[in-house]
C-alpha positions as CSV (number, residue, x, y, z in Angstrom):
1,M,17.6,16.0,-8.0
2,Q,14.2,16.7,-9.7
3,N,14.4,13.3,-11.3
4,K,14.5,11.7,-7.9
5,V,11.0,12.8,-7.1
6,K,9.4,12.4,-10.5
7,N,6.7,9.9,-9.2
8,Y,6.0,12.1,-6.2
9,P,4.0,15.0,-7.6
10,Y,3.7,16.7,-4.2
11,L,7.5,17.2,-4.1
12,S,9.6,19.6,-6.1
13,Y,12.9,21.4,-6.0
14,K,13.1,25.1,-6.6
15,K,16.5,26.8,-6.5
16,D,17.8,23.5,-5.0
17,E,15.4,23.6,-2.1
18,L,12.8,20.9,-1.4
19,Y,9.1,21.9,-1.4
20,I,6.4,19.7,-0.1
21,E,3.0,20.5,-1.6
22,N,4.5,24.0,-2.5
23,H,5.6,24.6,1.1
24,L,9.4,25.0,1.8
25,A,10.4,21.9,3.6
26,E,12.9,23.7,5.9
27,D,10.1,26.2,6.9
28,L,8.0,23.2,8.1
29,I,10.9,22.1,10.2
30,K,11.6,25.4,12.0
31,N,9.1,25.1,14.8
32,V,9.0,21.3,15.1
33,E,11.5,19.0,16.7
34,T,12.9,16.3,14.4
35,P,12.4,13.5,13.7
36,F,8.7,13.5,12.9
37,F,6.4,11.9,10.3
38,L,4.5,14.2,8.0
39,F,1.1,13.0,6.7
40,L,-0.1,14.4,3.4
41,P,-4.0,13.8,3.4
42,E,-4.4,15.0,-0.2
43,R,-2.0,12.4,-1.5
44,F,-3.8,9.7,0.6
45,K,-7.2,10.6,-0.7
46,D,-5.9,10.9,-4.3
47,N,-4.4,7.4,-4.0
48,I,-7.9,6.1,-3.1
49,K,-9.4,7.9,-6.1
50,Q,-6.7,6.7,-8.4
51,L,-7.2,3.0,-7.5
52,Q,-11.0,3.4,-7.8
53,K,-10.6,5.1,-11.2
54,S,-8.2,2.5,-12.6
55,L,-10.4,-0.5,-11.5
56,E,-13.8,0.8,-12.6
57,K,-12.7,0.8,-16.3
58,N,-12.8,-2.9,-16.4
59,L,-14.5,-4.3,-13.3
60,P,-18.3,-3.9,-13.0
61,N,-18.3,-4.8,-9.3
62,F,-15.3,-4.2,-6.9
63,F,-14.8,-3.4,-3.3
64,I,-11.7,-1.7,-1.8
65,S,-11.0,-2.3,1.9
66,Y,-8.1,-0.4,3.5
67,A,-5.8,-2.7,5.5
68,M,-5.6,-0.7,8.7
69,K,-2.6,-2.7,10.1
70,A,-0.6,-0.7,7.6
71,N,-1.3,2.6,9.6
72,Y,-4.2,2.8,12.1
73,L,-3.9,6.5,13.1
74,G,-7.3,7.8,13.8
75,R,-7.1,10.7,11.3
76,I,-6.2,8.4,8.5
77,L,-9.0,6.0,9.3
78,E,-11.5,8.9,9.4
79,Y,-10.4,10.0,6.0
80,T,-10.8,6.4,4.8
81,A,-14.3,6.1,6.2
82,K,-15.4,9.4,4.6
83,S,-14.1,8.3,1.2
84,G,-16.7,5.5,1.2
85,I,-14.4,2.5,1.0
86,G,-14.2,-0.2,3.6
87,C,-11.5,-1.4,6.0
88,E,-9.8,-4.7,7.0
89,A,-9.2,-5.5,10.6
90,M,-7.3,-8.3,12.3
91,S,-8.2,-7.9,16.1
92,L,-10.7,-6.5,18.6
93,F,-8.6,-3.4,18.8
94,E,-8.8,-2.8,15.1
95,L,-12.5,-3.7,15.0
96,K,-13.2,-1.0,17.6
97,L,-11.0,1.5,15.8
98,A,-13.1,0.9,12.7
99,E,-16.3,1.5,14.7
100,K,-14.8,4.7,16.2
101,A,-13.7,6.0,12.8
102,G,-17.3,5.6,11.4
103,F,-17.1,2.6,9.1
104,E,-20.3,0.7,8.5
105,W,-20.1,-2.9,9.6
106,K,-21.1,-4.0,6.1
107,K,-17.9,-2.5,4.9
108,V,-15.6,-4.2,7.4
109,I,-13.5,-7.3,6.6
110,F,-12.3,-9.4,9.6
111,N,-9.1,-11.4,9.0
112,G,-6.8,-13.5,11.2
113,P,-5.7,-17.1,11.9
114,A,-6.7,-17.2,15.6
115,K,-9.7,-15.0,16.3
116,T,-10.9,-15.3,19.9
117,V,-14.5,-16.0,21.0
118,K,-14.7,-12.4,22.2
119,E,-13.5,-11.0,18.9
120,L,-15.8,-13.2,16.8
121,T,-18.8,-12.5,19.1
122,Y,-18.2,-8.7,18.8
123,A,-17.9,-8.9,15.0
124,I,-20.9,-11.3,14.4
125,T,-23.3,-9.5,16.7
126,N,-22.5,-6.2,15.2
127,G,-23.4,-7.6,11.8
128,I,-20.0,-7.8,10.1
129,R,-20.5,-8.5,6.4
130,F,-17.1,-10.0,5.5
131,L,-15.6,-12.7,7.7
132,N,-12.6,-14.6,6.3
133,V,-12.0,-17.9,8.1
134,D,-8.7,-19.6,8.2
135,S,-9.4,-23.1,9.5
136,L,-12.1,-25.7,10.1
137,N,-11.9,-25.3,13.9
138,E,-12.5,-21.6,13.4
139,L,-15.4,-22.2,11.1
140,E,-17.0,-24.6,13.6
141,L,-16.7,-21.8,16.3
142,V,-18.2,-19.2,14.0
143,N,-21.1,-21.6,13.4
144,K,-21.7,-22.0,17.1
145,L,-21.7,-18.3,17.7
146,A,-24.0,-17.6,14.7
147,E,-26.4,-20.2,16.0
148,K,-26.3,-18.8,19.5
149,N,-27.1,-15.3,18.3
150,Q,-29.6,-16.5,15.6
151,I,-27.6,-15.1,12.7
152,K,-27.0,-16.3,9.2
153,Q,-23.3,-15.4,8.8
154,P,-21.6,-15.0,5.4
155,I,-18.1,-16.4,5.3
156,T,-15.1,-16.5,3.0
157,V,-12.4,-19.1,3.2
158,R,-8.7,-18.0,3.0
159,I,-6.8,-20.5,0.9
160,H,-3.4,-20.9,-0.4
161,P,-3.6,-21.6,-4.1
162,E,-1.7,-24.0,-6.3
163,L,1.1,-22.0,-8.1
164,S,4.3,-22.9,-9.8
165,E,7.5,-23.6,-7.8
166,E,9.1,-20.5,-9.3
167,T,6.3,-18.3,-8.2
168,E,6.2,-19.9,-4.7
169,K,9.8,-19.0,-4.1
170,R,9.1,-15.3,-4.7
171,L,6.1,-15.0,-2.4
172,L,6.0,-13.5,1.0
173,I,3.4,-16.0,2.2
174,R,4.3,-19.5,1.0
175,K,2.7,-23.0,1.3
176,N,4.2,-23.6,4.8
177,S,3.0,-20.3,6.2
178,K,0.8,-20.0,9.2
179,L,-1.8,-18.1,7.2
180,G,-4.6,-19.6,5.2
181,I,-5.3,-23.2,4.4
182,D,-4.3,-25.4,1.4
183,F,-6.8,-25.3,-1.4
184,S,-7.7,-28.9,-1.3
185,R,-8.6,-28.8,2.4
186,G,-10.5,-25.6,1.8
187,V,-13.2,-27.6,-0.1
188,K,-14.1,-29.2,3.3
189,L,-14.7,-25.8,4.8
190,Y,-17.0,-24.8,2.0
191,K,-19.0,-28.1,2.4
192,Y,-19.2,-27.6,6.1
193,A,-20.6,-24.0,5.6
194,R,-23.0,-25.2,2.9
195,D,-24.4,-27.8,5.2
196,S,-24.9,-25.5,8.1
197,N,-28.1,-23.6,8.8
198,N,-26.2,-20.7,10.2
199,L,-23.5,-20.0,7.6
200,T,-23.5,-18.9,4.0
201,P,-20.3,-19.5,1.9
202,T,-19.9,-16.4,-0.3
203,G,-16.3,-16.0,-1.3
204,V,-12.7,-17.2,-1.6
205,H,-9.8,-15.2,-0.2
206,V,-6.1,-15.2,-1.0
207,H,-3.2,-13.0,0.2
208,L,0.3,-13.9,-0.8
209,G,2.7,-11.1,-1.2
210,T,3.9,-7.6,-0.6
211,N,5.2,-4.9,-3.0
212,L,3.5,-6.7,-5.9
213,T,4.1,-5.2,-9.4
214,S,3.7,-8.3,-11.6
215,L,0.9,-8.9,-14.0
216,E,2.3,-12.3,-14.7
217,F,1.8,-13.2,-11.0
218,Y,-1.8,-12.1,-11.0
219,K,-2.4,-14.0,-14.3
220,E,-1.2,-17.3,-12.8
221,L,-3.3,-16.6,-9.7
222,L,-6.4,-15.8,-11.5
223,I,-6.3,-18.7,-13.8
224,F,-6.1,-21.0,-10.7
225,L,-8.9,-19.2,-8.8
226,N,-11.3,-19.2,-11.7
227,Q,-10.9,-23.0,-12.1
228,Y,-11.1,-23.5,-8.4
229,I,-14.3,-21.5,-8.1
230,K,-15.9,-23.3,-11.0
231,E,-15.1,-26.7,-9.4
232,I,-16.4,-25.7,-6.0
233,E,-19.6,-24.2,-7.4
234,S,-20.2,-27.3,-9.6
235,K,-19.2,-30.0,-6.9
236,L,-20.9,-28.4,-3.9
237,E,-23.8,-26.6,-5.7
238,I,-22.9,-23.2,-4.0
239,N,-22.5,-19.7,-5.4
240,I,-19.2,-17.9,-4.9
241,S,-20.0,-14.3,-5.5
242,E,-16.9,-12.7,-3.9
243,V,-13.2,-13.0,-5.1
244,N,-11.0,-11.4,-2.5
245,L,-7.5,-10.9,-3.9
246,G,-6.1,-9.5,-0.6
247,G,-3.5,-6.8,-0.4
248,G,0.2,-6.7,-1.3
249,L,0.2,-4.0,-4.0
250,A,3.3,-1.9,-3.9
251,S,2.9,1.8,-3.1
252,R,1.5,4.1,-5.9
253,A,4.9,5.8,-6.4
254,I,6.7,2.4,-6.7
255,I,4.0,1.0,-9.0
256,E,4.2,4.0,-11.4
257,D,8.0,3.8,-11.4
258,S,7.8,0.0,-12.3
259,G,5.5,0.5,-15.2
260,F,2.8,-1.8,-13.6
261,D,-0.6,-0.7,-14.9
262,L,-3.6,-1.0,-12.5
263,I,-6.0,-0.5,-15.5
264,K,-4.4,-3.6,-17.1
265,L,-4.8,-5.5,-13.7
266,G,-8.5,-4.7,-13.9
267,E,-8.7,-5.9,-17.5
268,Q,-6.7,-9.0,-16.7
269,I,-9.2,-9.9,-13.8
270,S,-12.1,-9.3,-16.1
271,N,-10.6,-11.6,-18.8
272,Y,-9.8,-14.5,-16.5
273,V,-12.7,-14.6,-14.0
274,D,-15.8,-16.1,-15.5
275,D,-19.2,-14.5,-14.9
276,I,-17.5,-11.3,-13.8
277,E,-20.8,-9.3,-13.9
278,N,-22.1,-11.4,-10.9
279,K,-18.8,-11.3,-8.9
280,T,-17.5,-8.7,-6.6
281,I,-13.7,-8.4,-6.7
282,I,-12.3,-7.4,-3.4
283,F,-9.0,-5.7,-2.7
284,E,-7.3,-5.1,0.7
285,P,-4.7,-2.5,0.0
286,G,-2.7,-0.9,2.8
287,R,0.7,-0.1,1.4
288,F,-0.6,1.2,-1.9
289,L,-2.9,3.8,-0.2
290,V,-0.7,5.0,2.7
291,E,3.0,4.3,2.0
292,D,3.8,7.3,-0.1
293,S,1.5,9.7,1.7
294,I,3.8,10.0,4.7
295,I,7.3,11.4,4.8
296,A,9.8,11.3,7.7
297,L,11.8,14.5,8.3
298,T,15.1,14.0,10.1
299,K,18.4,15.6,10.9
300,V,21.9,14.4,10.2
301,L,23.6,14.0,13.7
302,R,27.0,12.7,12.6
303,T,29.1,11.8,9.6
304,K,32.1,9.6,9.3
305,K,34.3,7.6,7.0
306,S,35.4,4.0,7.6
307,W,37.0,1.4,5.4
308,G,36.6,3.8,2.4
309,R,32.8,4.2,3.0
310,K,31.0,7.4,4.1
311,W,28.3,7.3,6.6
312,A,25.6,9.8,7.7
313,F,23.6,9.1,10.9
314,T,20.2,10.6,11.3
315,D,18.0,11.0,14.4
316,I,15.4,8.6,13.1
317,G,16.2,4.9,13.1
318,A,14.8,1.3,12.7
319,N,12.7,1.6,15.9
320,S,10.4,3.8,13.8
321,L,11.2,2.9,10.2
322,I,10.3,-0.7,10.3
323,P,10.0,-3.4,8.9
324,M,13.2,-2.6,7.1
325,R,13.1,-5.9,5.0
326,Y,10.1,-4.8,3.0
327,S,10.7,-1.1,2.9
328,Q,11.0,1.1,-0.1
329,Y,12.5,4.1,1.6
330,K,14.1,6.8,-0.5
331,V,16.3,9.5,1.1
332,I,16.5,13.0,-0.4
333,P,18.0,16.3,0.9
334,T,15.9,19.4,1.9
335,K,18.7,21.4,0.3
336,D,20.5,20.0,-2.7
337,K,24.2,21.1,-2.4
338,G,25.5,19.1,-5.3
339,K,27.1,15.7,-5.7
340,D,29.6,14.0,-3.4
341,Q,31.0,10.6,-2.8
342,Y,28.4,7.9,-2.3
343,C,27.1,7.7,1.3
344,R,25.1,5.2,3.4
345,I,22.4,6.5,5.6
346,G,22.0,4.9,9.1
347,G,20.0,5.7,12.2
348,P,21.2,6.4,15.8
349,L,20.6,2.8,17.2
350,C,23.5,0.8,18.3
351,L,22.5,-1.9,15.9
352,P,24.2,-3.0,12.6
353,V,20.8,-3.4,11.0
354,D,19.9,0.2,11.7
355,V,20.4,1.3,8.0
356,I,17.7,3.4,6.5
357,T,18.1,2.3,2.9
358,N,20.4,-0.1,1.0
359,E,20.6,2.5,-1.7
360,S,23.7,4.8,-1.2
361,V,23.1,8.4,-2.0
362,D,25.4,10.6,-4.0
363,F,24.5,14.1,-2.8
364,Q,26.5,16.2,-0.4
365,I,25.7,15.5,3.2
366,E,27.0,17.4,6.3
367,E,26.1,17.3,10.0
368,E,23.0,19.4,10.9
369,D,21.6,18.9,7.3
370,F,18.0,17.9,7.1
371,L,16.8,14.9,5.1
372,A,13.4,13.7,3.9
373,V,12.7,9.9,3.9
374,L,10.0,9.0,1.4
375,N,7.5,6.0,1.5
376,C,7.2,6.0,5.4
377,G,3.4,5.5,5.7
378,A,3.1,1.7,5.8
379,Y,4.0,-0.4,8.7
380,T,6.1,2.2,10.4
381,I,3.9,4.0,13.0
382,S,1.8,0.9,13.6
383,M,4.8,-1.2,14.3
384,S,7.2,1.3,15.9
385,E,8.7,0.6,19.2
386,Q,10.4,2.3,22.1
387,F,13.9,0.8,21.5
388,G,16.3,3.2,23.1
389,Y,14.4,6.4,21.8
390,P,10.9,7.9,22.1
391,R,8.7,7.3,19.0
392,P,8.4,10.5,16.9
393,A,5.3,12.6,16.5
394,T,3.1,12.6,13.4
395,Y,1.8,15.9,11.9
396,E,-0.7,16.5,9.2
397,L,0.1,19.2,6.6
398,N,-2.9,21.3,5.7
399,E,-3.5,23.4,2.6
400,K,-2.1,26.6,4.4
401,G,1.2,24.9,5.2
402,N,0.4,24.5,8.9
403,L,1.3,21.4,10.8
404,I,-1.4,19.7,12.9
405,E,-0.3,17.2,15.4
406,I,-2.3,14.0,15.0
407,N,-0.1,11.7,17.0
408,P,2.2,13.0,19.7
409,S,5.8,11.9,20.3
410,D,6.4,9.6,23.3
411,D,7.2,11.6,26.5
412,L,10.6,10.8,27.7
413,E,10.0,11.4,31.4
414,K,6.9,9.1,31.2
415,M,9.0,6.4,29.6
416,I,11.5,6.6,32.4
417,K,8.7,6.5,35.0
418,E,7.1,3.4,33.4
419,A,10.4,1.6,33.4
420,F,10.4,2.0,37.2
421,R,6.7,1.5,37.8
422,Y,7.2,-1.5,40.1
């Protein structure tokens, strides 16, 4: 079982019992009702340091901005702000979360295809430094608001690059996506910004995938971007000083397991982007930073066999562990009782898609056992919903092994009252 946690240095098995940061997992469960999420702040902070350390070897100028949509719990945002990196927001809600957490406005990136007047006004008047625009109509609105508030607003255009058909097929965000604008039409946005007295075109932005672990993909993207930037700078006589590669990196544990090398990514960027000393390379990681820093602890409610297959059903399901399609969940026992027939793990929901992981497990599972679900930090808590069950609490594990509640579970009685609030 030790091999199952080789890329998770905060996990270990001693005498077949799981330890989380040297604390016995089943001791952590004793006084807390399952299911619950367990946030490991030291892993989160170390993920930030690891990314910085890897990139600084080859990139003279880079900026890391945490994509808060991955997980916007206040405690996590506070740790992020204190680390000195920035954050990426997509709504007024997230902009105000950034402000509350203590981020400087010069370190906030604002994304989104349909930003409202209220949102843009709030961002612009507060002095947001990074504003990624998605369309000509939006750019015209930003221009009006900047003029009204007598502000010279820097802008970056989000484009969809020209890539091979084979690469396009593997992308999360493709040519026909609602997000971004085709690269040829993007030139018109740069020209509009150049000709405006209230806008400064400073960068190009792309965001195309999730769970990325391919240097070949980045190579193809960088070759295109470098040529695109040179053509824009030459044709329009502007200076593109920021290259925003968006997010999409897989979690640190998955990256290390895949053999993908972040140091080589930095080297690749340095090799393929001209005038790298005068350009800032921007990253918007969410999953990489937070996914493997949160674990779900859950109890087995029921087991059964059907059509030759064994199932184990837990008290956490797809209403909390979403989106299942892009998840990298891994299930391990808190007590290793040896091998057994392969077993699928499902949640308690009356839905056929409520399956925790497509990977069957081969360890012995019985009712009342406790399991740990790894890689639960990204797009779970922020996208969870009240579908049949209350959403679970989130606790932070401190150095002494104490659990600090940082997000309470839903109150069942309150849920019932709200259902009849008419």
